[in-house]
A tleap script that builds the chain and sets N, CA, C and O, in Angstrom:
source leaprc.protein.ff14SB
mol = sequence {
  NMET SER SER GLU ASP PHE SER ILE LYS ALA
  SER SER GLN LEU ILE GLY PRO SER VAL ALA
  VAL LYS TYR LEU VAL LEU LYS SER PRO VAL
  PHE VAL ASN VAL LYS ALA GLY ALA GLY TYR
  TYR PHE TYR ASN SER THR THR LYS VAL THR
  GLY THR SER GLU GLY THR THR VAL GLU THR
  THR SER LYS MET LYS GLY ASN GLY PHE GLY
  MET LEU VAL GLY ALA GLU MET LEU HIE PRO
  VAL THR THR SER LEU ALA ILE LYS ALA ASN
  ALA GLY TYR LYS LEU PHE THR ASN ILE LYS
  ASN LEU LYS ASP GLN ASP ASP ASN GLU LEU
  THR ASP THR THR ILE SER MET ASN GLY LEU
  LYS LEU GLY PHE GLY VAL ILE TYR SER CPHE
}
set mol.1.N position { 65.633 8.456 27.061 }
set mol.1.CA position { 65.630 7.550 25.941 }
set mol.1.C position { 66.774 6.561 26.141 }
set mol.1.O position { 67.894 6.961 26.459 }
set mol.2.N position { 66.502 5.299 25.959 }
set mol.2.CA position { 67.595 4.325 26.084 }
set mol.2.C position { 67.257 3.060 25.322 }
set mol.2.O position { 66.099 2.794 25.000 }
set mol.3.N position { 68.279 2.296 25.045 }
set mol.3.CA position { 68.141 0.963 24.455 }
set mol.3.C position { 69.239 0.127 25.069 }
set mol.3.O position { 69.903 0.566 26.008 }
set mol.4.N position { 69.445 -1.089 24.546 }
set mol.4.CA position { 70.495 -1.960 25.098 }
set mol.4.C position { 71.873 -1.314 24.930 }
set mol.4.O position { 72.727 -1.457 25.805 }
set mol.5.N position { 72.104 -0.608 23.824 }
set mol.5.CA position { 73.438 -0.104 23.514 }
set mol.5.C position { 73.598 1.403 23.690 }
set mol.5.O position { 74.709 1.923 23.581 }
set mol.6.N position { 72.504 2.107 23.961 }
set mol.6.CA position { 72.545 3.544 23.848 }
set mol.6.C position { 71.602 4.179 24.857 }
set mol.6.O position { 70.466 3.725 24.990 }
set mol.7.N position { 72.036 5.227 25.580 }
set mol.7.CA position { 71.117 5.932 26.480 }
set mol.7.C position { 71.490 7.414 26.529 }
set mol.7.O position { 72.655 7.783 26.386 }
set mol.8.N position { 70.481 8.247 26.733 }
set mol.8.CA position { 70.647 9.687 26.858 }
set mol.8.C position { 69.936 10.129 28.126 }
set mol.8.O position { 68.775 9.788 28.349 }
set mol.9.N position { 70.642 10.893 28.956 }
set mol.9.CA position { 70.060 11.497 30.153 }
set mol.9.C position { 70.314 12.993 30.061 }
set mol.9.O position { 71.446 13.439 29.873 }
set mol.10.N position { 69.220 13.768 30.199 }
set mol.10.CA position { 69.346 15.223 30.110 }
set mol.10.C position { 68.615 15.861 31.281 }
set mol.10.O position { 67.565 15.384 31.713 }
set mol.11.N position { 69.188 16.949 31.788 }
set mol.11.CA position { 68.519 17.720 32.828 }
set mol.11.C position { 68.805 19.191 32.559 }
set mol.11.O position { 69.849 19.548 32.013 }
set mol.12.N position { 67.852 20.042 32.954 }
set mol.12.CA position { 68.046 21.469 32.796 }
set mol.12.C position { 67.397 22.199 33.953 }
set mol.12.O position { 66.490 21.672 34.597 }
set mol.13.N position { 67.854 23.404 34.216 }
set mol.13.CA position { 67.362 24.203 35.328 }
set mol.13.C position { 67.285 25.655 34.884 }
set mol.13.O position { 68.210 26.178 34.262 }
set mol.14.N position { 66.162 26.303 35.214 }
set mol.14.CA position { 65.945 27.719 34.919 }
set mol.14.C position { 65.563 28.401 36.231 }
set mol.14.O position { 64.481 28.149 36.761 }
set mol.15.N position { 66.429 29.255 36.757 }
set mol.15.CA position { 66.157 29.928 38.021 }
set mol.15.C position { 66.510 31.415 37.873 }
set mol.15.O position { 67.251 31.809 36.972 }
set mol.16.N position { 65.964 32.216 38.772 }
set mol.16.CA position { 66.309 33.624 38.753 }
set mol.16.C position { 65.282 34.480 39.452 }
set mol.16.O position { 64.156 34.041 39.688 }
set mol.17.N position { 65.659 35.704 39.788 }
set mol.17.CA position { 64.751 36.624 40.468 }
set mol.17.C position { 63.730 37.207 39.507 }
set mol.17.O position { 64.008 37.388 38.322 }
set mol.18.N position { 62.541 37.502 40.032 }
set mol.18.CA position { 61.515 38.144 39.211 }
set mol.18.C position { 60.705 39.092 40.066 }
set mol.18.O position { 60.732 39.016 41.294 }
set mol.19.N position { 59.993 39.976 39.420 }
set mol.19.CA position { 59.148 40.945 40.084 }
set mol.19.C position { 57.829 41.018 39.305 }
set mol.19.O position { 57.817 40.895 38.080 }
set mol.20.N position { 56.722 41.220 40.024 }
set mol.20.CA position { 55.414 41.277 39.361 }
set mol.20.C position { 54.572 42.385 39.966 }
set mol.20.O position { 54.733 42.733 41.136 }
set mol.21.N position { 53.680 42.933 39.167 }
set mol.21.CA position { 52.733 43.946 39.577 }
set mol.21.C position { 51.339 43.378 39.404 }
set mol.21.O position { 51.003 42.866 38.336 }
set mol.22.N position { 50.513 43.465 40.459 }
set mol.22.CA position { 49.137 42.967 40.407 }
set mol.22.C position { 48.178 44.153 40.463 }
set mol.22.O position { 48.437 45.153 41.133 }
set mol.23.N position { 47.058 44.016 39.739 }
set mol.23.CA position { 46.030 45.036 39.764 }
set mol.23.C position { 44.686 44.350 40.017 }
set mol.23.O position { 44.280 43.477 39.250 }
set mol.24.N position { 44.000 44.742 41.085 }
set mol.24.CA position { 42.716 44.156 41.458 }
set mol.24.C position { 41.631 44.696 40.532 }
set mol.24.O position { 41.391 45.903 40.496 }
set mol.25.N position { 40.976 43.813 39.784 }
set mol.25.CA position { 39.929 44.229 38.842 }
set mol.25.C position { 38.524 43.867 39.311 }
set mol.25.O position { 37.546 44.424 38.811 }
set mol.26.N position { 38.407 42.937 40.267 }
set mol.26.CA position { 37.092 42.497 40.749 }
set mol.26.C position { 37.212 42.053 42.197 }
set mol.26.O position { 38.132 41.317 42.554 }
set mol.27.N position { 36.263 42.511 43.046 }
set mol.27.CA position { 36.277 42.114 44.464 }
set mol.27.C position { 35.175 41.133 44.806 }
set mol.27.O position { 35.303 40.377 45.769 }
set mol.28.N position { 34.097 41.129 44.043 }
set mol.28.CA position { 32.952 40.286 44.394 }
set mol.28.C position { 32.389 39.664 43.130 }
set mol.28.O position { 32.321 40.364 42.119 }
set mol.29.N position { 31.989 38.425 43.110 }
set mol.29.CA position { 31.920 37.447 44.162 }
set mol.29.C position { 33.273 36.796 44.488 }
set mol.29.O position { 33.403 36.129 45.515 }
set mol.30.N position { 34.268 36.983 43.630 }
set mol.30.CA position { 35.607 36.466 43.881 }
set mol.30.C position { 36.600 37.595 43.634 }
set mol.30.O position { 36.283 38.568 42.949 }
set mol.31.N position { 37.801 37.466 44.189 }
set mol.31.CA position { 38.864 38.428 43.925 }
set mol.31.C position { 39.566 38.030 42.646 }
set mol.31.O position { 39.974 36.879 42.491 }
set mol.32.N position { 39.715 38.991 41.709 }
set mol.32.CA position { 40.408 38.725 40.448 }
set mol.32.C position { 41.473 39.800 40.257 }
set mol.32.O position { 41.186 40.996 40.304 }
set mol.33.N position { 42.697 39.352 40.042 }
set mol.33.CA position { 43.826 40.228 39.785 }
set mol.33.C position { 44.385 39.937 38.389 }
set mol.33.O position { 44.416 38.784 37.959 }
set mol.34.N position { 44.820 40.969 37.694 }
set mol.34.CA position { 45.632 40.779 36.508 }
set mol.34.C position { 47.063 41.148 36.917 }
set mol.34.O position { 47.274 41.998 37.782 }
set mol.35.N position { 48.021 40.508 36.292 }
set mol.35.CA position { 49.395 40.769 36.701 }
set mol.35.C position { 50.337 40.737 35.521 }
set mol.35.O position { 50.099 40.077 34.509 }
set mol.36.N position { 51.415 41.477 35.691 }
set mol.36.CA position { 52.508 41.479 34.696 }
set mol.36.C position { 53.809 41.463 35.481 }
set mol.36.O position { 53.940 42.095 36.529 }
set mol.37.N position { 54.741 40.739 34.953 }
set mol.37.CA position { 56.017 40.635 35.659 }
set mol.37.C position { 57.177 40.443 34.722 }
set mol.37.O position { 57.005 40.198 33.528 }
set mol.38.N position { 58.375 40.561 35.287 }
set mol.38.CA position { 59.584 40.375 34.508 }
set mol.38.C position { 60.619 39.724 35.397 }
set mol.38.O position { 60.573 39.851 36.620 }
set mol.39.N position { 61.546 39.032 34.778 }
set mol.39.CA position { 62.605 38.357 35.530 }
set mol.39.C position { 63.859 38.206 34.720 }
set mol.39.O position { 63.849 38.303 33.493 }
set mol.40.N position { 64.948 37.966 35.432 }
set mol.40.CA position { 66.212 37.684 34.787 }
set mol.40.C position { 66.580 36.256 35.167 }
set mol.40.O position { 66.699 35.940 36.351 }
set mol.41.N position { 66.762 35.393 34.173 }
set mol.41.CA position { 66.880 33.965 34.407 }
set mol.41.C position { 68.279 33.466 34.101 }
set mol.41.O position { 68.969 33.984 33.222 }
set mol.42.N position { 68.685 32.438 34.853 }
set mol.42.CA position { 69.954 31.740 34.636 }
set mol.42.C position { 69.619 30.308 34.265 }
set mol.42.O position { 68.834 29.651 34.949 }
set mol.43.N position { 70.220 29.817 33.171 }
set mol.43.CA position { 69.924 28.497 32.623 }
set mol.43.C position { 71.150 27.608 32.673 }
set mol.43.O position { 72.249 28.030 32.315 }
set mol.44.N position { 70.955 26.346 33.127 }
set mol.44.CA position { 72.007 25.330 33.120 }
set mol.44.C position { 71.436 24.058 32.525 }
set mol.44.O position { 70.299 23.690 32.819 }
set mol.45.N position { 72.216 23.382 31.690 }
set mol.45.CA position { 71.774 22.147 31.068 }
set mol.45.C position { 72.926 21.145 31.026 }
set mol.45.O position { 74.071 21.504 30.750 }
set mol.46.N position { 72.600 19.878 31.306 }
set mol.46.CA position { 73.595 18.802 31.227 }
set mol.46.C position { 72.997 17.649 30.440 }
set mol.46.O position { 71.869 17.230 30.699 }
set mol.47.N position { 73.747 17.144 29.490 }
set mol.47.CA position { 73.319 15.988 28.684 }
set mol.47.C position { 74.417 14.943 28.733 }
set mol.47.O position { 75.577 15.239 28.446 }
set mol.48.N position { 74.050 13.704 29.101 }
set mol.48.CA position { 74.998 12.595 29.169 }
set mol.48.C position { 74.557 11.508 28.194 }
set mol.48.O position { 73.434 11.011 28.279 }
set mol.49.N position { 75.433 11.143 27.278 }
set mol.49.CA position { 75.169 10.119 26.270 }
set mol.49.C position { 76.109 8.953 26.551 }
set mol.49.O position { 77.325 9.129 26.625 }
set mol.50.N position { 75.530 7.748 26.708 }
set mol.50.CA position { 76.317 6.543 26.938 }
set mol.50.C position { 75.999 5.544 25.837 }
set mol.50.O position { 74.831 5.291 25.540 }
set mol.51.N position { 77.033 4.977 25.235 }
set mol.51.CA position { 76.833 3.981 24.189 }
set mol.51.C position { 77.817 2.857 24.284 }
set mol.51.O position { 78.961 3.056 24.691 }
set mol.52.N position { 77.380 1.662 23.907 }
set mol.52.CA position { 78.233 0.486 23.910 }
set mol.52.C position { 78.299 -0.064 22.487 }
set mol.52.O position { 77.272 -0.289 21.847 }
set mol.53.N position { 79.517 -0.275 22.007 }
set mol.53.CA position { 79.726 -0.822 20.676 }
set mol.53.C position { 80.876 -1.815 20.745 }
set mol.53.O position { 81.980 -1.471 21.168 }
set mol.54.N position { 80.614 -3.032 20.333 }
set mol.54.CA position { 81.607 -4.087 20.298 }
set mol.54.C position { 82.312 -4.264 21.644 }
set mol.54.O position { 83.525 -4.470 21.686 }
set mol.55.N position { 81.566 -4.184 22.731 }
set mol.55.CA position { 82.095 -4.398 24.063 }
set mol.55.C position { 82.763 -3.195 24.706 }
set mol.55.O position { 83.213 -3.280 25.848 }
set mol.56.N position { 82.837 -2.073 23.995 }
set mol.56.CA position { 83.449 -0.856 24.531 }
set mol.56.C position { 82.359 0.155 24.855 }
set mol.56.O position { 81.496 0.443 24.025 }
set mol.57.N position { 82.409 0.686 26.064 }
set mol.57.CA position { 81.428 1.696 26.486 }
set mol.57.C position { 82.059 3.072 26.400 }
set mol.57.O position { 83.154 3.310 26.909 }
set mol.58.N position { 81.338 3.976 25.741 }
set mol.58.CA position { 81.801 5.356 25.578 }
set mol.58.C position { 80.750 6.275 26.227 }
set mol.58.O position { 79.552 6.137 25.977 }
set mol.59.N position { 81.215 7.208 27.059 }
set mol.59.CA position { 80.307 8.139 27.726 }
set mol.59.C position { 80.744 9.556 27.407 }
set mol.59.O position { 81.921 9.890 27.542 }
set mol.60.N position { 79.793 10.402 26.979 }
set mol.60.CA position { 80.046 11.784 26.633 }
set mol.60.C position { 79.109 12.670 27.435 }
set mol.60.O position { 77.903 12.426 27.471 }
set mol.61.N position { 79.647 13.690 28.074 }
set mol.61.CA position { 78.838 14.641 28.836 }
set mol.61.C position { 79.037 16.027 28.233 }
set mol.61.O position { 80.164 16.457 27.989 }
set mol.62.N position { 77.920 16.720 27.996 }
set mol.62.CA position { 78.017 18.096 27.515 }
set mol.62.C position { 77.185 19.007 28.424 }
set mol.62.O position { 76.109 18.628 28.886 }
set mol.63.N position { 77.695 20.187 28.665 }
set mol.63.CA position { 77.017 21.153 29.516 }
set mol.63.C position { 76.870 22.469 28.774 }
set mol.63.O position { 77.672 22.821 27.908 }
set mol.64.N position { 75.801 23.192 29.149 }
set mol.64.CA position { 75.542 24.477 28.531 }
set mol.64.C position { 74.970 25.401 29.605 }
set mol.64.O position { 74.204 24.960 30.463 }
set mol.65.N position { 75.339 26.669 29.559 }
set mol.65.CA position { 74.773 27.636 30.480 }
set mol.65.C position { 74.537 28.940 29.745 }
set mol.65.O position { 75.163 29.228 28.725 }
set mol.66.N position { 73.602 29.733 30.300 }
set mol.66.CA position { 73.289 31.023 29.673 }
set mol.66.C position { 72.393 31.810 30.593 }
set mol.66.O position { 72.100 31.382 31.709 }
set mol.67.N position { 71.953 32.972 30.121 }
set mol.67.CA position { 71.069 33.799 30.904 }
set mol.67.C position { 70.193 34.633 29.951 }
set mol.67.O position { 70.479 34.737 28.758 }
set mol.68.N position { 69.146 35.211 30.491 }
set mol.68.CA position { 68.278 36.028 29.667 }
set mol.68.C position { 67.134 36.656 30.435 }
set mol.68.O position { 66.894 36.331 31.598 }
set mol.69.N position { 66.443 37.547 29.781 }
set mol.69.CA position { 65.350 38.319 30.348 }
set mol.69.C position { 64.018 37.716 29.880 }
set mol.69.O position { 63.906 37.243 28.749 }
set mol.70.N position { 63.018 37.740 30.760 }
set mol.70.CA position { 61.716 37.214 30.377 }
set mol.70.C position { 60.578 38.006 31.004 }
set mol.70.O position { 60.780 38.729 31.978 }
set mol.71.N position { 59.381 37.866 30.442 }
set mol.71.CA position { 58.202 38.548 30.952 }
set mol.71.C position { 57.054 37.552 31.131 }
set mol.71.O position { 57.002 36.519 30.464 }
set mol.72.N position { 56.137 37.883 32.043 }
set mol.72.CA position { 54.961 37.039 32.300 }
set mol.72.C position { 53.738 37.953 32.396 }
set mol.72.O position { 53.778 38.981 33.072 }
set mol.73.N position { 52.652 37.574 31.717 }
set mol.73.CA position { 51.373 38.261 31.847 }
set mol.73.C position { 50.354 37.205 32.245 }
set mol.73.O position { 50.448 36.051 31.826 }
set mol.74.N position { 49.381 37.603 33.054 }
set mol.74.CA position { 48.399 36.611 33.481 }
set mol.74.C position { 47.345 37.194 34.397 }
set mol.74.O position { 47.235 38.409 34.562 }
set mol.75.N position { 46.567 36.290 34.993 }
set mol.75.CA position { 45.506 36.657 35.924 }
set mol.75.C position { 45.427 35.582 37.006 }
set mol.75.O position { 45.848 34.443 36.807 }
set mol.76.N position { 44.869 35.977 38.170 }
set mol.76.CA position { 44.636 35.015 39.227 }
set mol.76.C position { 43.308 35.292 39.887 }
set mol.76.O position { 42.864 36.438 39.964 }
set mol.77.N position { 42.673 34.231 40.365 }
set mol.77.CA position { 41.386 34.310 41.011 }
set mol.77.C position { 41.512 33.716 42.400 }
set mol.77.O position { 42.129 32.666 42.579 }
set mol.78.N position { 40.921 34.392 43.393 }
set mol.78.CA position { 40.944 33.925 44.773 }
set mol.78.C position { 39.510 33.910 45.281 }
set mol.78.O position { 38.863 34.955 45.344 }
set mol.79.N position { 39.007 32.728 45.644 }
set mol.79.CA position { 37.628 32.573 46.125 }
set mol.79.C position { 37.634 32.144 47.572 }
set mol.79.O position { 37.937 30.990 47.876 }
set mol.80.N position { 37.291 33.092 48.509 }
set mol.80.CA position { 37.233 32.727 49.923 }
set mol.80.C position { 36.065 31.781 50.204 }
set mol.80.O position { 34.928 32.072 49.832 }
set mol.81.N position { 36.342 30.642 50.864 }
set mol.81.CA position { 35.299 29.695 51.220 }
set mol.81.C position { 34.856 29.973 52.665 }
set mol.81.O position { 33.660 30.044 52.948 }
set mol.82.N position { 35.809 30.125 53.555 }
set mol.82.CA position { 35.544 30.538 54.946 }
set mol.82.C position { 36.562 31.636 55.264 }
set mol.82.O position { 37.291 32.084 54.379 }
set mol.83.N position { 36.610 32.069 56.529 }
set mol.83.CA position { 37.558 33.121 56.896 }
set mol.83.C position { 39.008 32.629 56.850 }
set mol.83.O position { 39.932 33.436 56.745 }
set mol.84.N position { 39.207 31.323 56.926 }
set mol.84.CA position { 40.589 30.807 56.898 }
set mol.84.C position { 40.872 29.868 55.710 }
set mol.84.O position { 41.982 29.348 55.598 }
set mol.85.N position { 39.914 29.651 54.849 }
set mol.85.CA position { 40.094 28.742 53.719 }
set mol.85.C position { 39.704 29.439 52.429 }
set mol.85.O position { 38.667 30.099 52.358 }
set mol.86.N position { 40.554 29.286 51.394 }
set mol.86.CA position { 40.277 29.895 50.103 }
set mol.86.C position { 40.778 28.980 48.976 }
set mol.86.O position { 41.642 28.128 49.181 }
set mol.87.N position { 40.215 29.182 47.794 }
set mol.87.CA position { 40.638 28.437 46.596 }
set mol.87.C position { 41.286 29.460 45.658 }
set mol.87.O position { 40.763 30.556 45.455 }
set mol.88.N position { 42.432 29.078 45.093 }
set mol.88.CA position { 43.165 29.972 44.203 }
set mol.88.C position { 43.414 29.294 42.868 }
set mol.88.O position { 43.766 28.115 42.821 }
set mol.89.N position { 43.235 30.031 41.789 }
set mol.89.CA position { 43.551 29.538 40.451 }
set mol.89.C position { 44.264 30.669 39.714 }
set mol.89.O position { 43.945 31.844 39.898 }
set mol.90.N position { 45.232 30.299 38.879 }
set mol.90.CA position { 45.899 31.325 38.093 }
set mol.90.C position { 46.283 30.802 36.721 }
set mol.90.O position { 46.425 29.597 36.515 }
set mol.91.N position { 46.447 31.719 35.797 }
set mol.91.CA position { 46.880 31.390 34.448 }
set mol.91.C position { 47.800 32.509 33.982 }
set mol.91.O position { 47.600 33.676 34.318 }
set mol.92.N position { 48.788 32.145 33.222 }
set mol.92.CA position { 49.715 33.150 32.715 }
set mol.92.C position { 50.421 32.639 31.498 }
set mol.92.O position { 50.353 31.454 31.171 }
set mol.93.N position { 51.094 33.530 30.835 }
set mol.93.CA position { 51.883 33.170 29.651 }
set mol.93.C position { 53.239 33.839 29.745 }
set mol.93.O position { 53.325 35.056 29.911 }
set mol.94.N position { 54.302 33.050 29.640 }
set mol.94.CA position { 55.652 33.591 29.603 }
set mol.94.C position { 55.935 33.987 28.144 }
set mol.94.O position { 55.754 33.194 27.220 }
set mol.95.N position { 56.377 35.214 27.972 }
set mol.95.CA position { 56.722 35.654 26.631 }
set mol.95.C position { 58.053 36.395 26.661 }
set mol.95.O position { 58.464 36.915 27.699 }
set mol.96.N position { 58.686 36.435 25.571 }
set mol.96.CA position { 59.989 37.074 25.412 }
set mol.96.C position { 61.075 36.464 26.307 }
set mol.96.O position { 62.069 37.125 26.605 }
set mol.97.N position { 60.896 35.217 26.735 }
set mol.97.CA position { 61.916 34.585 27.570 }
set mol.97.C position { 62.908 33.879 26.651 }
set mol.97.O position { 62.744 32.706 26.315 }
set mol.98.N position { 63.911 34.601 26.264 }
set mol.98.CA position { 64.939 34.054 25.389 }
set mol.98.C position { 66.251 33.999 26.151 }
set mol.98.O position { 66.740 35.015 26.644 }
set mol.99.N position { 66.814 32.805 26.242 }
set mol.99.CA position { 68.097 32.591 26.918 }
set mol.99.C position { 69.198 32.803 25.877 }
set mol.99.O position { 69.268 32.097 24.871 }
set mol.100.N position { 70.040 33.776 26.139 }
set mol.100.CA position { 71.133 34.093 25.232 }
set mol.100.C position { 72.447 33.934 25.985 }
set mol.100.O position { 72.471 33.374 27.082 }
set mol.101.N position { 73.510 34.409 25.419 }
set mol.101.CA position { 74.843 34.327 26.046 }
set mol.101.C position { 75.168 32.902 26.411 }
set mol.101.O position { 75.745 32.649 27.469 }
set mol.102.N position { 74.812 31.977 25.566 }
set mol.102.CA position { 75.050 30.544 25.833 }
set mol.102.C position { 76.519 30.185 25.703 }
set mol.102.O position { 77.201 30.621 24.775 }
set mol.103.N position { 77.003 29.373 26.657 }
set mol.103.CA position { 78.379 28.906 26.637 }
set mol.103.C position { 78.374 27.403 26.901 }
set mol.103.O position { 77.493 26.892 27.592 }
set mol.104.N position { 79.361 26.697 26.346 }
set mol.104.CA position { 79.487 25.259 26.588 }
set mol.104.C position { 80.329 25.012 27.810 }
set mol.104.O position { 80.691 25.953 28.516 }
set mol.105.N position { 80.656 23.730 28.080 }
set mol.105.CA position { 81.386 23.384 29.297 }
set mol.105.C position { 82.805 23.942 29.326 }
set mol.105.O position { 83.402 24.034 30.399 }
set mol.106.N position { 83.358 24.318 28.174 }
set mol.106.CA position { 84.700 24.896 28.114 }
set mol.106.C position { 84.672 26.421 28.090 }
set mol.106.O position { 85.692 27.058 27.824 }
set mol.107.N position { 83.510 27.007 28.367 }
set mol.107.CA position { 83.277 28.458 28.353 }
set mol.107.C position { 83.428 29.066 26.952 }
set mol.107.O position { 83.717 30.256 26.826 }
set mol.108.N position { 83.237 28.271 25.915 }
set mol.108.CA position { 83.225 28.774 24.555 }
set mol.108.C position { 81.826 29.299 24.256 }
set mol.108.O position { 80.840 28.609 24.516 }
set mol.109.N position { 81.729 30.496 23.721 }
set mol.109.CA position { 80.436 31.096 23.437 }
set mol.109.C position { 79.791 30.424 22.219 }
set mol.109.O position { 80.437 30.220 21.191 }
set mol.110.N position { 78.511 30.089 22.355 }
set mol.110.CA position { 77.753 29.501 21.245 }
set mol.110.C position { 77.089 30.663 20.505 }
set mol.110.O position { 76.091 31.215 20.970 }
set mol.111.N position { 77.642 31.025 19.364 }
set mol.111.CA position { 77.161 32.193 18.637 }
set mol.111.C position { 75.898 31.845 17.853 }
set mol.111.O position { 75.691 30.695 17.464 }
set mol.112.N position { 75.073 32.837 17.633 }
set mol.112.CA position { 73.835 32.715 16.863 }
set mol.112.C position { 72.907 31.623 17.408 }
set mol.112.O position { 72.189 30.987 16.637 }
set mol.113.N position { 72.915 31.401 18.716 }
set mol.113.CA position { 72.075 30.375 19.337 }
set mol.113.C position { 71.308 30.994 20.509 }
set mol.113.O position { 71.909 31.653 21.357 }
set mol.114.N position { 69.993 30.789 20.563 }
set mol.114.CA position { 69.177 31.195 21.683 }
set mol.114.C position { 68.194 30.071 22.003 }
set mol.114.O position { 67.885 29.240 21.149 }
set mol.115.N position { 67.716 30.057 23.225 }
set mol.115.CA position { 66.712 29.085 23.637 }
set mol.115.C position { 65.482 29.887 24.032 }
set mol.115.O position { 65.563 30.785 24.870 }
set mol.116.N position { 64.338 29.560 23.424 }
set mol.116.CA position { 63.092 30.241 23.738 }
set mol.116.C position { 62.334 29.424 24.789 }
set mol.116.O position { 62.087 28.235 24.587 }
set mol.117.N position { 61.963 30.057 25.910 }
set mol.117.CA position { 61.288 29.377 27.012 }
set mol.117.C position { 59.863 29.897 27.178 }
set mol.117.O position { 59.356 29.936 28.299 }
set mol.118.N position { 59.215 30.289 26.108 }
set mol.118.CA position { 57.853 30.809 26.178 }
set mol.118.C position { 56.891 29.673 26.466 }
set mol.118.O position { 57.151 28.531 26.089 }
set mol.119.N position { 55.783 29.972 27.128 }
set mol.119.CA position { 54.805 28.915 27.376 }
set mol.119.C position { 53.715 29.314 28.342 }
set mol.119.O position { 53.788 30.345 29.010 }
set mol.120.N position { 52.702 28.472 28.397 }
set mol.120.CA position { 51.530 28.690 29.233 }
set mol.120.C position { 51.787 28.161 30.646 }
set mol.120.O position { 52.401 27.109 30.823 }
set mol.121.N position { 51.313 28.901 31.643 }
set mol.121.CA position { 51.459 28.501 33.046 }
set mol.121.C position { 50.051 28.457 33.651 }
set mol.121.O position { 49.313 29.441 33.588 }
set mol.122.N position { 49.689 27.325 34.230 }
set mol.122.CA position { 48.390 27.171 34.903 }
set mol.122.C position { 48.624 26.689 36.336 }
set mol.122.O position { 49.530 25.896 36.590 }
set mol.123.N position { 47.809 27.170 37.260 }
set mol.123.CA position { 47.947 26.750 38.646 }
set mol.123.C position { 46.608 26.695 39.365 }
set mol.123.O position { 45.678 27.429 39.030 }
set mol.124.N position { 46.522 25.819 40.354 }
set mol.124.CA position { 45.329 25.683 41.179 }
set mol.124.C position { 45.758 25.262 42.561 }
set mol.124.O position { 46.653 24.429 42.704 }
set mol.125.N position { 45.135 25.822 43.586 }
set mol.125.CA position { 45.543 25.465 44.920 }
set mol.125.C position { 44.506 25.820 45.968 }
set mol.125.O position { 43.506 26.482 45.691 }
set mol.126.N position { 44.776 25.360 47.178 }
set mol.126.CA position { 43.956 25.632 48.343 }
set mol.126.C position { 44.810 26.387 49.341 }
set mol.126.O position { 45.941 25.990 49.621 }
set mol.127.N position { 44.283 27.461 49.873 }
set mol.127.CA position { 44.989 28.280 50.828 }
set mol.127.C position { 44.304 28.156 52.179 }
set mol.127.O position { 43.089 28.320 52.290 }
set mol.128.N position { 45.094 27.867 53.202 }
set mol.128.CA position { 44.560 27.770 54.569 }
set mol.128.C position { 45.376 28.702 55.445 }
set mol.128.O position { 46.599 28.581 55.516 }
set mol.129.N position { 44.698 29.639 56.118 }
set mol.129.CA position { 45.364 30.595 57.009 }
set mol.129.C position { 45.093 30.189 58.453 }
set mol.129.O position { 43.957 29.890 58.819 }
set mol.130.N position { 46.129 30.180 59.258 }
set mol.130.CA position { 45.964 29.874 60.668 }
set mol.130.C position { 46.726 30.813 61.522 }
set mol.130.O position { 46.697 30.695 62.747 }
savepdb mol mol.pdb
quit
């Protein structure tokens, strides 16, 4: 968001290790798996606000970091086209992904604050084996 006198730039990153369990429910005509997984995530966020008033430019940067546990449930479909080519589609939902233990750039803890990262995940792709 920006205008002549004011702009905001924000970026965030959510990374971390996860583990999933797949269960094959159908082999023909396509392979279908259901899966459930869990992960521990690390969150970083940076927001930069720049404003100009009466010829003076003021820039403020704020940072936030935290971590939390999350889960994913979903299904995936794999349709072999040839021996080396397949089509893959998946769908899932992230639930219980709440980022807690939030701290600002001065390492001050932000009490009574959490970020919920729940949401739908869809994917489609082509797999080629050589």
